[in-house]
C-alpha positions in Angstrom: 0.0 0.0 0.0 1.0 3.6 -0.4 1.3 4.1 3.4 3.7 1.1 3.8 5.7 2.2 0.8 6.0 5.8 2.2 7.1 4.5 5.6 9.8 2.2 4.0 11.0 5.1 1.9 11.3 7.3 4.9 13.3 4.6 6.7 15.7 4.5 3.8 16.1 8.3 3.8 16.9 8.2 7.5 19.3 5.3 7.2 20.3 4.4 3.6 22.1 1.3 4.7 19.1 -0.3 6.4 18.8 -3.2 4.0 15.7 -4.8 5.6 13.6 -1.7 4.6 15.1 -1.9 1.1 14.2 -5.5 0.8 10.6 -5.0 2.0 10.2 -2.0 -0.3 11.5 -4.0 -3.3 9.1 -6.8 -2.5 6.2 -4.4 -2.4 7.2 -2.7 -5.6 7.7 -6.1 -7.4 4.1 -7.0 -6.4 2.9 -3.7 -7.8 4.7 -4.4 -11.1 7.4 -1.7 -10.4 10.2 -4.1 -11.4 12.5 -1.4 -12.7 12.3 0.4 -9.3 12.7 -2.8 -7.3 15.9 -4.0 -9.1 18.4 -1.4 -7.7 17.0 -1.9 -4.2 17.6 -5.6 -4.4 21.0 -5.1 -5.8 21.8 -2.9 -2.8 20.4 -5.5 -0.4 22.6 -8.2 -1.9 25.6 -5.9 -1.7 24.9 -5.0 1.9 24.0 -8.5 3.0 25.3 -11.1 0.6 24.3 -14.0 2.8 20.6 -13.1 2.7 19.2 -15.8 0.4 15.7 -14.3 -0.1 17.3 -11.2 -1.7 19.1 -13.4 -4.2 15.9 -15.3 -5.0 14.0 -12.1 -5.5 16.8 -10.6 -7.7 16.8 -13.7 -9.9 13.0 -13.5 -10.2 13.3 -9.9 -11.4 16.1 -10.7 -13.8 13.9 -13.5 -15.2 11.0 -11.1 -15.7 13.3 -8.8 -17.6 14.5 -11.7 -19.8 18.1 -11.8 -18.3 
């Protein structure tokens, strides 16, 4: 929803390295069809926390949607 999206974006503005907020926002945007917006967030999550498997899975799903 717009409220959740706004809160997550505020969290990222306050602390840009807070990868859980980036991951949740990317999930929300992917559900809304905003794949292009979700992609850089997921890339940031994977860079910040390379051991977080759900981010890798989501990233691969987005790459597949884009034909990569």
